[in-house]
C-alpha positions as CSV (number, residue, x, y, z in Angstrom):
1,M,-1.3,-51.4,40.0
2,A,0.8,-52.8,37.4
3,S,-1.6,-51.2,34.9
4,G,-1.2,-47.6,36.7
5,R,2.7,-48.0,36.6
6,T,2.5,-48.7,32.8
7,A,0.2,-45.7,32.1
8,L,2.7,-43.5,34.3
9,V,5.9,-44.8,32.3
10,A,3.9,-44.3,29.1
11,S,3.0,-40.8,30.1
12,V,6.7,-39.9,31.1
13,L,8.0,-41.4,27.8
14,L,5.7,-39.5,25.8
15,S,6.6,-36.4,27.6
16,C,10.1,-36.8,26.7
17,I,9.4,-37.6,23.0
18,I,7.5,-34.4,22.9
19,V,10.1,-32.0,24.7
20,S,12.9,-33.8,22.6
21,S,11.2,-33.1,19.3
22,A,11.4,-29.4,20.0
23,F,14.6,-27.7,18.5
24,N,16.2,-24.1,18.2
25,V,18.2,-23.9,15.1
26,T,20.2,-20.9,16.6
27,T,21.2,-23.1,19.8
28,M,22.3,-25.9,17.3
29,L,24.4,-23.6,15.2
30,D,26.1,-22.0,18.1
31,K,28.1,-25.1,18.6
32,F,29.7,-24.9,15.3
33,P,31.9,-21.4,15.1
34,S,32.4,-22.1,11.4
35,F,28.6,-21.4,10.6
36,S,28.4,-18.5,12.7
37,E,27.7,-15.9,9.9
38,M,24.8,-18.0,8.6
39,N,23.5,-18.4,12.3
40,K,23.7,-14.4,12.6
41,L,21.9,-14.1,9.4
42,L,19.0,-16.4,10.2
43,S,18.4,-14.7,13.5
44,S,18.8,-11.1,12.1
45,S,16.2,-11.9,9.3
46,G,13.7,-13.7,11.4
47,V,14.1,-16.8,9.3
48,A,15.3,-18.7,12.3
49,E,11.9,-18.0,14.1
50,E,10.2,-19.5,11.1
51,I,12.5,-22.7,11.1
52,N,11.9,-23.2,14.8
53,S,7.9,-22.9,14.2
54,R,8.2,-25.9,11.7
55,K,9.3,-29.6,12.0
56,S,10.6,-32.4,9.4
57,L,12.9,-30.0,7.8
58,T,16.5,-29.9,6.3
59,L,18.8,-26.8,6.6
60,L,21.5,-26.5,3.8
61,A,24.0,-24.8,5.8
62,L,26.9,-22.5,4.4
63,S,30.1,-22.0,5.9
64,N,31.6,-18.5,6.8
65,D,34.0,-18.4,3.9
66,V,31.2,-19.2,1.4
67,L,28.9,-16.4,2.8
68,T,31.8,-14.1,2.9
69,A,32.6,-14.6,-0.7
70,F,29.1,-14.1,-1.7
71,T,28.5,-10.7,0.3
72,A,31.8,-9.4,-1.0
73,S,30.4,-10.1,-4.6
74,N,27.0,-8.7,-4.0
75,P,27.7,-5.8,-1.7
76,N,24.3,-4.4,-2.3
77,V,21.9,-7.1,-1.9
78,D,19.1,-5.9,0.7
79,A,18.0,-7.7,3.8
80,V,14.7,-8.9,2.2
81,K,16.3,-10.8,-0.8
82,L,19.0,-12.2,1.4
83,A,16.2,-13.6,3.9
84,D,14.5,-15.3,0.7
85,L,17.8,-16.7,-0.3
86,L,18.1,-18.2,3.3
87,R,14.6,-19.4,2.9
88,Y,15.6,-21.2,-0.3
89,H,18.2,-23.3,1.9
90,V,15.5,-24.7,4.1
91,L,13.9,-27.9,2.7
92,L,10.4,-28.6,4.1
93,Q,11.5,-32.4,4.4
94,F,13.7,-34.3,6.9
95,L,16.8,-35.6,5.1
96,G,19.7,-37.0,6.8
97,M,22.7,-38.5,4.9
98,D,21.3,-41.7,4.9
99,D,18.2,-40.3,3.5
100,L,19.9,-38.4,0.7
101,K,22.1,-41.6,-0.1
102,A,18.8,-43.7,-0.4
103,L,17.2,-41.2,-3.1
104,P,16.7,-42.7,-6.7
105,T,19.8,-42.5,-8.9
106,D,18.1,-42.5,-12.3
107,N,16.3,-39.2,-12.1
108,Y,16.3,-36.1,-9.6
109,T,14.2,-35.6,-6.6
110,A,12.2,-32.3,-6.4
111,V,11.9,-30.9,-2.9
112,T,10.0,-27.7,-1.9
113,T,11.8,-25.0,0.1
114,L,10.5,-22.5,2.8
115,Y,11.0,-19.8,-0.1
116,Q,8.2,-21.4,-2.2
117,T,5.7,-20.8,0.7
118,T,6.4,-17.1,0.5
119,G,4.5,-16.8,-2.7
120,R,7.2,-14.8,-4.3
121,A,8.7,-17.5,-6.2
122,N,7.7,-17.9,-9.9
123,D,5.6,-21.0,-10.5
124,N,7.9,-23.9,-8.8
125,D,11.0,-21.9,-8.8
126,G,10.9,-22.3,-4.9
127,F,12.0,-26.0,-5.3
128,V,15.2,-27.5,-5.4
129,N,16.4,-30.8,-7.4
130,I,18.6,-33.2,-5.6
131,Y,20.7,-35.6,-7.8
132,N,21.9,-38.7,-6.2
133,L,25.0,-39.4,-8.3
134,P,27.9,-42.0,-8.3
135,S,30.3,-39.0,-7.9
136,G,28.1,-37.4,-5.1
137,I,25.1,-35.8,-4.2
138,L,24.0,-32.4,-5.9
139,V,21.4,-29.9,-4.9
140,G,20.5,-27.3,-7.3
141,P,17.6,-24.8,-8.8
142,S,14.5,-26.4,-10.2
143,V,16.0,-26.6,-13.8
144,A,17.3,-30.3,-14.6
145,G,21.1,-30.0,-15.3
146,S,21.5,-26.5,-13.8
147,S,25.3,-25.3,-13.8
148,S,24.7,-23.7,-10.4
149,N,24.3,-26.9,-8.5
150,A,25.9,-27.2,-4.9
151,T,27.7,-30.2,-3.7
152,V,26.6,-31.9,-0.4
153,A,29.7,-32.0,1.9
154,T,28.7,-33.4,5.2
155,N,26.1,-34.0,7.7
156,I,26.6,-31.3,10.7
157,T,24.1,-32.5,13.1
158,N,20.4,-33.5,13.3
159,E,17.4,-34.1,15.8
160,A,16.0,-37.3,14.4
161,F,12.8,-36.6,12.1
162,D,12.5,-32.9,13.1
163,I,15.7,-31.2,11.8
164,S,18.7,-32.3,9.7
165,I,21.6,-29.7,9.1
166,I,23.5,-30.4,6.1
167,Q,26.6,-28.5,4.8
168,I,26.6,-27.7,1.1
169,N,29.7,-26.0,-0.7
170,S,28.1,-23.1,-2.4
171,I,25.1,-20.9,-2.3
172,L,22.0,-21.7,-4.1
173,T,19.9,-19.1,-6.0
174,P,16.5,-19.6,-7.3
175,V,15.8,-19.6,-11.1
176,G,15.3,-15.8,-12.2
177,F,16.3,-14.6,-8.6
178,N,17.9,-11.4,-8.8
179,T,20.1,-10.3,-5.7
180,A,20.5,-6.7,-6.8
181,T,19.1,-3.9,-4.6
182,G,15.6,-4.1,-4.5
183,D,12.8,-1.6,-3.1
184,L,9.3,-1.3,-2.8
185,I,8.8,0.9,-6.0
186,K,10.2,-2.0,-8.0
187,V,7.8,-4.5,-6.3
188,L,4.9,-2.3,-6.9
189,E,5.9,-1.9,-10.7
190,T,5.6,-5.6,-11.3
191,F,1.8,-5.5,-10.5
192,K,0.7,-2.6,-13.0
193,D,-2.2,-1.5,-10.9
194,Y,-0.4,1.0,-8.6
195,T,1.1,3.5,-10.9
196,M,-0.8,6.6,-9.2
197,F,0.5,5.6,-5.6
198,I,4.1,5.0,-7.1
199,S,3.9,8.5,-8.8
200,L,2.8,10.2,-5.5
201,L,5.6,8.3,-3.2
202,K,8.3,9.6,-5.8
203,D,6.8,13.1,-6.1
204,S,6.5,13.4,-2.0
205,G,9.9,11.8,-1.7
206,V,8.5,9.3,0.9
207,D,9.7,6.4,-1.3
208,S,13.1,7.1,0.1
209,I,11.7,7.4,3.9
210,F,10.0,3.8,3.3
211,A,13.2,2.5,2.0
212,G,14.8,3.7,4.9
213,R,12.7,1.7,7.3
214,Q,13.4,-1.6,5.7
215,T,15.4,-2.7,8.6
216,G,15.0,-2.7,12.3
217,G,11.5,-2.9,13.4
218,G,10.3,-3.0,9.7
219,I,7.4,-1.5,7.8
220,T,3.8,-2.3,6.6
221,V,2.8,-0.7,3.6
222,F,-0.9,-0.1,2.3
223,A,-1.0,0.6,-1.3
224,P,-4.2,1.9,-3.0
225,T,-5.0,0.7,-6.6
226,D,-5.3,3.1,-9.5
227,S,-9.2,2.7,-9.4
228,A,-9.2,3.7,-5.6
229,F,-7.5,7.0,-6.7
230,N,-10.0,7.5,-9.4
231,G,-12.7,7.6,-7.0
232,L,-11.2,10.8,-5.6
233,T,-11.7,14.4,-7.4
234,S,-8.5,15.7,-8.6
235,A,-9.0,18.7,-6.6
236,S,-8.7,16.7,-3.4
237,L,-5.1,15.9,-3.8
238,Q,-4.2,19.1,-5.7
239,A,-5.4,21.4,-2.9
240,L,-3.0,19.6,-0.5
241,S,0.4,21.3,0.4
242,V,3.4,19.4,-0.1
243,T,3.9,18.9,3.7
244,D,0.1,17.4,3.9
245,L,0.8,15.1,0.8
246,K,3.9,13.6,2.5
247,L,1.8,13.0,5.6
248,L,-1.0,11.2,3.5
249,M,1.9,9.2,1.8
250,Q,3.1,8.2,5.2
251,Y,-0.4,7.5,6.5
252,H,-0.2,4.4,4.3
253,A,2.4,2.7,6.2
254,L,2.6,1.4,9.6
255,T,5.9,1.7,11.9
256,S,6.5,-2.1,12.2
257,Y,6.1,-5.4,10.4
258,Q,2.8,-6.6,10.6
259,P,1.9,-9.7,8.5
260,L,-1.6,-10.7,7.5
261,D,-2.0,-13.3,10.1
262,I,-1.4,-10.6,12.7
263,L,-3.7,-8.0,11.1
264,Q,-6.6,-10.7,10.9
265,N,-6.3,-11.2,14.6
266,M,-7.0,-7.4,15.3
267,V,-10.3,-6.1,16.5
268,D,-10.7,-2.3,16.5
269,S,-7.0,-1.7,17.4
270,P,-5.6,1.5,16.8
271,V,-2.2,1.5,15.4
272,S,0.5,4.1,14.6
273,T,1.5,5.1,11.1
274,I,4.5,6.6,9.9
275,A,2.8,9.9,9.8
276,S,2.1,9.6,13.5
277,T,5.7,10.1,14.2
278,I,5.8,13.4,12.3
279,A,2.5,15.0,13.7
280,S,0.0,14.1,16.3
281,G,-2.8,11.7,15.4
282,Y,-2.9,9.9,12.2
283,L,-3.7,6.8,13.6
284,L,-5.5,3.8,11.7
285,N,-8.0,1.5,13.4
286,V,-7.6,-2.3,12.2
287,S,-10.5,-4.8,12.5
288,S,-11.2,-8.0,10.9
289,A,-14.3,-10.3,10.2
290,V,-14.5,-13.4,8.3
291,M,-10.7,-13.1,7.5
292,T,-11.2,-9.8,5.9
293,V,-9.1,-6.9,7.3
294,T,-10.6,-3.4,7.4
295,L,-8.7,-0.1,7.9
296,H,-10.7,2.8,9.5
297,T,-9.4,6.2,9.3
298,G,-12.3,8.0,10.8
299,V,-13.3,9.5,7.2
300,N,-13.5,6.2,5.4
301,D,-12.8,2.6,5.3
302,A,-10.5,0.6,3.0
303,K,-10.2,-3.3,2.7
304,I,-7.1,-5.5,2.0
305,I,-7.4,-7.1,-1.4
306,E,-4.1,-8.8,-1.9
307,T,-0.7,-9.5,-0.4
308,L,2.0,-7.7,-2.5
309,Y,5.1,-8.6,-0.5
310,D,5.8,-10.3,2.8
311,A,9.4,-10.9,3.9
312,R,10.2,-10.1,7.3
313,P,11.1,-7.1,8.1
314,V,8.7,-5.9,5.3
315,T,5.3,-6.4,4.3
316,M,3.1,-4.7,1.6
317,F,-0.6,-5.0,0.7
318,G,-3.1,-3.8,-2.1
319,I,-6.1,-2.0,-0.8
320,D,-9.3,-0.8,-2.3
321,A,-9.4,2.8,-1.1
322,V,-7.2,5.7,-0.5
323,L,-6.7,6.2,3.2
324,L,-8.0,9.6,4.1
325,P,-6.9,10.7,7.5
326,A,-9.3,13.0,9.5
327,E,-6.6,15.2,10.2
328,L,-6.3,16.3,6.5
329,F,-9.9,15.4,5.1
330,S,-13.6,16.1,5.6
331,K,-16.3,13.5,6.1
332,D,-17.3,13.7,2.4
333,A,-14.0,12.1,1.7
334,L,-13.6,14.1,-1.3
335,V,-12.0,17.5,-0.4
336,P,-9.7,18.7,2.3
337,T,-11.2,20.1,5.4
338,P,-11.9,23.7,5.4
339,A,-8.9,24.7,7.5
340,E,-6.6,23.3,4.7
341,A,-8.4,24.5,1.8
342,P,-6.9,27.6,0.0
343,V,-8.5,30.9,1.2
344,P,-9.1,33.5,-1.8
345,E,-7.7,36.9,-1.4
346,A,-10.1,39.6,-0.2
347,S,-11.3,41.9,-3.0
348,A,-10.7,45.7,-2.6
349,P,-13.5,47.8,-1.7
350,D,-13.7,49.8,-4.9
351,A,-13.4,46.7,-7.1
352,A,-17.0,45.4,-6.7
353,P,-18.0,42.8,-9.6
354,E,-19.9,44.2,-12.4
355,A,-23.4,43.2,-12.7
356,A,-24.7,41.3,-15.4
357,P,-26.0,43.1,-18.4
358,G,-29.7,43.8,-18.3
359,P,-32.3,46.2,-19.7
360,E,-31.1,49.9,-19.6
361,K,-32.4,52.0,-16.7
362,P,-32.9,55.8,-16.4
363,A,-29.8,57.4,-15.2
364,G,-29.8,59.4,-12.1
365,S,-31.1,59.0,-8.5
366,P,-34.5,57.7,-7.7
367,A,-35.6,61.3,-6.8
368,S,-34.7,62.5,-10.2
369,V,-36.6,59.7,-12.0
370,V,-39.8,60.4,-10.0
371,K,-39.5,64.2,-11.0
372,M,-39.2,63.1,-14.7
373,S,-42.0,60.8,-14.5
374,V,-44.6,63.7,-13.1
375,A,-43.1,66.0,-16.0
376,L,-43.9,63.4,-18.5
377,S,-47.3,63.1,-17.2
378,A,-47.8,67.0,-17.5
379,V,-46.8,67.2,-20.9
380,A,-49.0,64.3,-21.9
381,M,-52.0,65.9,-20.3
382,I,-51.1,69.4,-22.1
383,A,-50.9,67.4,-25.3
384,S,-54.1,65.8,-24.9
385,S,-55.8,69.1,-24.1
386,L,-54.3,70.7,-27.3
387,V,-55.7,67.7,-29.4
388,A,-59.2,68.3,-27.9
389,A,-58.8,71.9,-28.5
390,L,-57.9,71.6,-32.2
391,R,-60.9,69.2,-32.7
392,W,-63.3,71.7,-31.3
393,S,-61.8,74.5,-33.5
394,K,-62.4,72.2,-36.6
395,Q,-66.1,71.7,-35.8
396,I,-66.6,75.5,-34.9
397,T,-65.1,76.4,-38.4
398,S,-67.3,73.5,-40.1
399,V,-70.4,75.1,-38.4
400,A,-69.6,78.5,-39.5
401,G,-69.2,77.6,-43.0
402,Q,-72.6,75.8,-43.2
403,V,-74.1,78.8,-41.8
404,R,-72.7,81.2,-44.4
405,N,-73.9,78.8,-47.1
406,I,-77.3,79.0,-46.0
407,Q,-77.2,82.9,-45.8
408,N,-76.1,83.3,-49.3
409,R,-79.0,81.4,-50.8
């Protein structure tokens, strides 16, 4: 019985430990009104969900006045970049005030951030350096002696060994991070392999449509490489009308944020594209096998070859083929369907094309040709008769001459 009670008590204690280890950063910050702006940004950007899915981390919190000053001086910073800035303030290590004060004093300590895990940080620019100095504790970008270091102000709250929330006095900006307005075109231009897709997005005006969807439910873009476009005949795109070209471009984007891990769990799942919101149909079928995501259009298939961008609510992937919707293209995947192909103008009845040059033929109708042939045959017969008569005349004359010669002897 004693052993049974011990097991029961141990089970209850373990359950309490498991329950108490879970946290919600939004609920925790709700208790501190002076950090309400950061709390709102963490929730609206989706970074709060990323924080809640992890354990053993430290949030470097910014007060309302610091964030207000930053947004005033950077009025055009977009939601995607702002989300990455927030990720840069999440250290993937639990550090309470006692832990910070216990760090080495003879050198800095490098700690990785949530921003580093996105793959968008250059090299180790997603790390921060922590300096434990006699004058205080500084945190800054991963460049020793950076002039943009922030000072640790105070501990706000923590849940032991799970999450620590520490206030700092200024915003942290990663090395080389540009807070200017960003867009998907600029992201694509950094890869050098998507020039044709960029050109068509601009020509069709769909680039502005994509930009307008970078809030709310978000957007997922599939960008074909230049070699993918080279696999098509030039006529297959040139024959499209302006309206159809816009539909083709909008067919390369989903109406919501779908990161790679979600796509990898889809099995023959039809999904709506932005083109689906304009015209009926234009669905993509997504399937995955051995962690390879394939997009099926009904005309051709394309595989995801790389992740170009992923920051909620926007993600963009490189693909190895141009997505050809069945609504615009035929099964050969090279030319538009007959319904979309240009129809040549009808020729006038009296404007029949001239026949290719050939041997000259007798003029006139078939009947006149026959009559002429008969006449020529008759002339030939008469000529033959005349020749024969002349030959007989010469022979008679010769014989008569011989007879006279004999008589004269």
